C-alpha positions as a printed NumPy array, in Angstrom:
array([[  6.45 ,   1.077, -25.462],
       [  7.248,  -1.693, -27.888],
       [  5.648,  -1.404, -31.34 ],
       [  4.028,  -4.824, -30.927],
       [  2.342,  -3.604, -27.727],
       [  1.03 ,  -0.463, -29.432],
       [ -0.324,  -2.564, -32.314],
       [ -2.105,  -4.907, -29.884],
       [ -3.653,  -1.929, -28.076],
       [ -5.012,  -0.609, -31.37 ],
       [ -6.391,  -4.018, -32.35 ],
       [ -7.971,  -4.907, -28.955],
       [ -8.671,  -1.645, -27.082],
       [-11.138,  -3.028, -24.523],
       [ -9.251,  -5.878, -22.858],
       [ -9.915,  -5.854, -19.066],
       [ -7.122,  -4.771, -16.748],
       [ -5.399,  -7.29 , -14.488],
       [ -4.8  ,  -6.668, -10.765],
       [ -2.702,  -8.424,  -8.138],
       [ -0.759, -10.75 , -10.438],
       [  2.565,  -8.865, -10.706],
       [  4.687,  -7.374,  -7.949],
       [  7.889,  -5.318,  -7.724],
       [ 10.03 ,  -5.995,  -4.649],
       [ 12.109,  -3.452,  -2.781],
       [ 15.165,  -5.026,  -4.435],
       [ 13.853,  -4.362,  -7.957],
       [ 12.804,  -7.959,  -8.602],
       [  9.598,  -8.907, -10.4  ],
       [  7.256, -11.519,  -8.927],
       [  4.376, -13.368, -10.578],
       [  1.563, -13.77 ,  -8.059],
       [ -0.796, -16.63 ,  -8.823],
       [ -4.041, -17.214,  -6.903],
       [ -2.143, -19.05 ,  -4.136],
       [  0.248, -16.137,  -3.578],
       [ -2.639, -13.679,  -3.506],
       [ -4.51 , -15.875,  -1.017],
       [ -1.411, -15.92 ,   1.223],
       [ -1.65 , -12.144,   1.727],
       [ -0.865,  -8.745,   0.285],
       [  2.382,  -8.485,  -1.674],
       [  4.01 ,  -6.292,   0.964],
       [  2.653,  -8.265,   3.947],
       [  5.686, -10.468,   4.459],
       [  3.38 , -13.483,   4.856],
       [  4.97 , -16.741,   3.671],
       [  4.256, -17.28 ,  -0.025],
       [  2.575, -13.892,  -0.556],
       [  5.237, -12.556,  -2.908],
       [  4.754, -15.348,  -5.425],
       [  7.338, -16.632,  -7.91 ],
       [ 10.457, -14.601,  -8.605],
       [ 10.771, -13.973, -12.355],
       [ 14.251, -14.793, -13.637],
       [ 13.803, -14.965, -17.433],
       [ 15.937, -12.101, -18.794],
       [ 13.889, -11.472, -21.938],
       [ 10.586, -11.446, -20.048],
       [ 12.012,  -9.026, -17.475],
       [ 13.349,  -6.757, -20.228],
       [  9.915,  -6.79 , -21.93 ],
       [  8.172,  -5.874, -18.666],
       [ 10.649,  -3.082, -17.973],
       [ 10.357,  -1.558, -21.461],
       [  6.582,  -1.453, -21.097],
       [  6.406,  -0.24 , -17.471],
       [  4.44 ,   2.977, -16.994],
       [  1.831,   4.659, -14.796],
       [ -1.682,   5.967, -15.259],
       [ -3.083,   9.357, -14.214],
       [ -3.916,   8.026, -10.72 ],
       [ -0.281,   7.023, -10.029],
       [ -0.93 ,   3.306, -10.463],
       [  2.029,   1.561, -12.095],
       [  1.466,  -1.143, -14.68 ],
       [  3.071,  -3.339, -17.301],
       [  1.378,  -3.002, -20.68 ],
       [  1.235,  -6.634, -21.824],
       [ -0.055,  -6.33 , -25.361],
       [ -3.627,  -5.071, -25.054],
       [ -3.84 ,  -5.776, -21.313],
       [ -2.66 ,  -3.567, -18.472],
       [ -1.183,  -5.629, -15.667],
       [ -1.147,  -3.385, -12.6  ],
       [  1.871,  -3.774, -10.317],
       [  1.829,  -4.271,  -6.556],
       [  4.728,  -2.236,  -5.144],
       [  6.515,  -3.451,  -2.051],
       [  7.962,   0.017,  -1.626],
       [  8.251,   2.533,  -4.489],
       [  7.801,   2.589,  -8.297],
       [ 11.557,   2.523,  -8.844],
       [ 14.481,   0.806,  -7.182],
       [ 17.752,   2.665,  -7.719],
       [ 21.177,   1.194,  -8.209],
       [ 23.86 ,   3.738,  -7.328],
       [ 27.43 ,   3.372,  -8.542],
       [ 30.641,   4.55 ,  -6.887],
       [ 30.584,   7.396,  -9.46 ],
       [ 27.084,   8.307,  -8.145],
       [ 25.379,   7.411, -11.406],
       [ 21.81 ,   6.376, -10.651],
       [ 20.132,   3.625, -12.669],
       [ 16.632,   2.275, -12.176],
       [ 15.68 ,  -1.394, -11.975],
       [ 14.302,  -0.721, -15.496],
       [ 17.866,   0.089, -16.69 ],
       [ 17.017,   3.794, -17.215],
       [ 19.476,   6.376, -15.93 ],
       [ 18.123,   9.097, -13.663],
       [ 19.261,  12.455, -12.295],
       [ 18.798,  12.817,  -8.514],
       [ 17.009,  15.915,  -7.237],
       [ 16.588,  15.139,  -3.538],
       [ 17.59 ,  12.399,  -1.11 ],
       [ 15.366,  11.249,   1.763],
       [ 15.606,   8.827,   4.646],
       [ 12.702,   7.382,   6.6  ],
       [ 12.291,   6.396,  10.241],
       [ 13.676,   2.906,   9.486],
       [ 16.802,   4.197,   7.729],
       [ 15.669,   3.418,   4.16 ],
       [ 17.137,   5.813,   1.604],
       [ 15.062,   7.23 ,  -1.269],
       [ 15.899,   9.422,  -4.227],
       [ 13.525,  11.742,  -6.004],
       [ 14.777,  11.969,  -9.59 ],
       [ 13.696,  13.221, -12.987],
       [ 11.935,   9.833, -13.429],
       [ 10.208,   9.844, -10.042],
       [ 10.734,   8.451,  -6.567],
       [ 12.58 ,   5.252,  -5.827],
       [ 14.2  ,   3.309,  -3.029],
       [ 17.981,   2.98 ,  -3.071],
       [ 18.926,  -0.706,  -3.278],
       [ 20.301,  -1.942,   0.047],
       [ 23.629,  -2.892,  -1.543],
       [ 24.151,   0.702,  -2.71 ],
       [ 23.299,   2.651,   0.441],
       [ 27.046,   3.026,   1.075],
       [ 27.381,   5.124,  -2.095],
       [ 24.353,   7.211,  -1.132],
       [ 25.93 ,   7.818,   2.294],
       [ 29.159,   8.938,   0.629],
       [ 27.2  ,  11.329,  -1.618],
       [ 25.434,  12.8  ,   1.42 ],
       [ 28.645,  13.118,   3.442],
       [ 30.453,  14.822,   0.546],
       [ 27.589,  17.297,   0.075],
       [ 26.734,  16.016,  -3.424],
       [ 23.221,  15.116,  -2.235],
       [ 21.192,  16.887,   0.428],
       [ 19.209,  14.775,   2.854],
       [ 15.731,  15.338,   4.265],
       [ 13.569,  13.211,   6.563],
       [ 10.397,  11.528,   5.277],
       [  7.834,   9.215,   6.837],
       [  7.484,   5.92 ,   4.987],
       [  3.698,   5.948,   5.418],
       [  3.518,   9.326,   3.636],
       [  5.631,   8.458,   0.569],
       [  2.827,   7.312,  -1.731],
       [  0.622,  10.34 ,  -1.141],
       [  3.494,  12.826,  -1.182],
       [  5.003,  11.494,  -4.415],
       [  1.773,  10.488,  -6.145],
       [  1.94 ,   6.723,  -6.531],
       [ -0.266,   3.812,  -5.502],
       [  1.406,   0.852,  -3.798],
       [ -1.506,  -1.537,  -4.3  ],
       [ -3.773,  -0.887,  -7.289],
       [ -5.54 ,  -4.16 ,  -6.453],
       [ -6.468,  -2.892,  -2.978],
       [ -7.791,   0.374,  -4.472],
       [ -9.993,  -1.562,  -6.904],
       [-11.224,  -3.874,  -4.131],
       [-12.145,  -0.882,  -1.938],
       [-14.165,   0.52 ,  -4.846],
       [-15.861,  -2.871,  -5.3  ],
       [-14.534,  -3.131,  -8.858],
       [-12.595,  -6.38 ,  -8.424],
       [-13.313,  -9.25 ,  -6.043],
       [-11.185,  -9.71 ,  -2.938],
       [ -8.136, -11.951,  -3.212],
       [ -8.92 , -15.666,  -2.901],
       [ -9.008, -17.12 ,   0.619],
       [ -6.27 , -19.505,   1.719],
       [ -7.299, -23.122,   1.191]])
């Protein structure tokens, strides 16, 4: 984490966590979800407007990605100074870019070493790596297919609905907190 973030944590250790306001799409894009986006539906619902606003500011994205981590319950967050901003995942904690040379790089710009390749019932391709599980970006599935066909990566089936439990991550920290009664439900559509 950035030094400035660590300093803020030391100075203000009891800032409340934030839920529902940041999402990671299955293409590795970050979305800011204001009250209107949250009222439109869950991040992964596909409802019009539910994703929120696509973040495009390079320095902000780099800051988020440098300070992206997970807690002991498998909930992913962005440490924004003293505040944890929990991330709604459309799919997995990482989105992999795969090059023709089979180098694997996360949406966070970190390089990863593949351990196992999976495909679900809808044909999505996932890699378990030394960093964790991630979805292969749709534009790079061709390289994953070449790696499988050449024998560089072995392939196993997986059910999409079982990914989070099997690989220990939470797709919607906000939903978990709502079920526990710790945060209010998302605002209703106006």
